[in-house]
C-alpha positions in Angstrom: 122.2 106.8 114.3 120.5 109.8 115.9 122.3 112.2 113.6 120.8 110.4 110.5 117.3 111.2 111.8 118.0 114.9 112.7 116.3 115.8 109.3 113.0 115.0 111.0 113.4 118.1 113.1 113.0 119.9 109.8 109.8 117.9 109.1 108.4 118.8 112.5 109.0 122.5 111.9 107.5 122.1 108.4 104.3 120.5 109.8 104.0 123.0 112.6 104.3 125.9 110.2 101.7 124.3 107.9 99.3 123.9 110.9 99.4 127.5 112.0 101.9 127.3 114.8 104.2 129.5 112.8 103.1 132.0 110.1 104.0 130.8 106.6 103.1 131.0 103.0 101.4 128.0 101.4 103.6 125.6 99.4 103.6 126.3 95.7 103.9 124.4 92.5 106.3 126.9 91.0 105.9 125.6 87.5 102.2 126.4 87.5 102.3 129.3 90.1 99.6 127.6 92.1 99.4 127.7 95.8 98.9 124.5 97.7 98.0 123.3 101.2 100.5 120.9 102.7 98.7 117.8 104.0 101.2 115.2 105.3 104.6 113.7 104.7 105.4 110.1 103.8 108.9 109.3 105.0 111.1 106.3 105.6 112.6 103.4 103.8 113.4 103.4 100.1 113.5 100.1 98.1 116.6 101.4 96.3 119.7 100.7 98.5 121.5 103.7 97.1 119.1 106.4 98.2 118.6 105.8 102.0 116.0 107.9 103.8 113.3 109.5 101.6 110.4 111.9 102.2 107.5 113.0 100.0 105.2 116.0 100.7 101.6 115.6 99.8 99.7 118.9 99.2 96.3 119.9 98.0 96.6 121.9 94.8 93.3 123.1 93.6 90.9 120.1 93.7 93.7 117.5 93.5 96.3 116.2 95.8 99.8 116.3 94.3 103.2 115.2 95.8 106.9 115.8 95.4 110.2 114.9 97.1 111.4 117.0 100.0 115.2 116.6 100.3 118.1 117.3 102.7 120.4 120.2 102.1 123.4 119.4 99.8 125.8 120.8 102.3 124.2 119.3 105.4 122.4 116.0 104.7 121.0 116.0 108.2 118.9 119.2 107.6 115.9 119.8 105.4 116.3 121.9 102.3 113.4 124.4 102.7 113.5 125.2 98.9 112.1 121.7 98.3 108.9 122.5 100.2 107.8 124.0 96.9 107.6 121.9 93.6 110.4 122.5 91.1 110.5 120.6 87.8 113.9 122.0 86.8 117.0 123.6 88.3 119.1 122.9 91.4 116.0 122.1 93.6 114.3 119.7 91.1 112.0 117.5 93.2 109.3 116.0 90.9 108.2 112.5 91.8 109.4 111.1 88.4 109.4 107.3 88.3 108.0 107.1 91.8 104.8 108.8 90.7 103.3 105.3 90.0 104.0 104.3 93.6 102.5 107.3 95.4 99.7 108.3 92.9 97.2 105.8 94.3 97.5 107.3 97.8 97.1 110.9 96.4 94.1 109.8 94.4 92.4 108.4 97.6 92.5 111.9 99.2 91.6 113.7 95.9 88.4 111.8 95.4 87.2 111.3 98.9 87.5 107.6 98.2 86.0 104.7 100.1 88.5 102.2 101.2 88.3 98.8 102.8 86.6 98.2 106.2 84.4 101.3 106.3 87.2 103.7 105.6 86.8 107.1 103.8 89.8 109.2 102.7 89.5 112.9 102.1 90.6 116.5 102.8 88.4 118.6 105.2 87.4 122.3 104.9 90.4 123.3 107.1 92.9 121.6 104.6 93.6 118.5 106.7 93.9 115.1 105.2 91.9 112.5 107.0 91.0 108.9 107.1 87.5 108.3 108.6 86.4 105.0 110.1 82.9 103.9 110.9 82.5 100.9 113.2 79.5 98.5 113.4 77.6 100.9 115.7 78.0 103.7 113.1 80.4 105.6 115.5 82.7 107.7 113.3 86.3 108.3 114.1 88.4 110.7 112.1 92.2 110.5 111.9 93.9 113.7 110.8 97.2 112.7 109.2 100.6 114.3 109.9 103.1 111.6 108.9 103.2 108.2 107.3 106.3 106.3 108.3 107.2 103.8 105.5 109.0 100.7 106.8 109.0 98.4 103.8 107.3 98.0 100.5 106.9 95.4 97.7 108.8 95.5 94.4 106.8 97.4 91.7 106.7 94.2 89.6 105.3 92.1 92.5 102.0 90.3 92.0 100.6 91.9 95.2 101.9 95.3 96.0 102.0 96.8 99.5 103.5 99.5 101.7 103.9 98.8 105.4 104.6 101.3 108.1 103.0 103.5 110.7 100.5 106.4 110.5 100.9 109.4 112.9 97.6 111.2 113.3 95.3 113.3 115.6 92.2 111.4 116.6 88.8 113.2 116.5 85.3 112.0 117.2 82.0 113.3 115.8 80.2 114.9 118.7 76.4 115.1 119.2 76.3 118.6 117.7 77.8 117.3 114.5 81.2 118.9 115.0 84.5 117.0 115.1 86.3 117.2 118.5 89.8 116.2 119.4 90.6 114.0 122.3 93.7 116.1 123.1 94.1 117.7 126.6 
């Protein structure tokens, strides 16, 4: 079972590179020759029994958030194919969202429009290119969650009356300090 998840080592390297731990070029939408800023990855279960583990990279491209599949290597299904970190609509590394665009577009739209969600939640992308979910409690205390990974455990059928995605969110927690700056609780 551990070997099946070794591909997440590639995700971790990908996220570290995007967050400045390693120098890197931004992701690109090669079809449009636009640079993008990688935001977070959605990975985990797929409703189709034939495809197994899946991962989608969300990136800010211009004023919008776009997404595409990141895939394992054809010769080593336990390792990430780094060519799929960029968007390709044709060729051997084709990785456009295709029919799954309808599933993931609402999530991308939330971050593109700095949308308000339920229970005092705000979604957006900060000036440093980090996707966040911000929560305000009853006392107006604001907590910001900087996303890294969304682990998708299950989801509804697209034809279901009520659609859902269930899973876990991996994030860095920040609080708004008295001087108006966000500070992390990390040691």
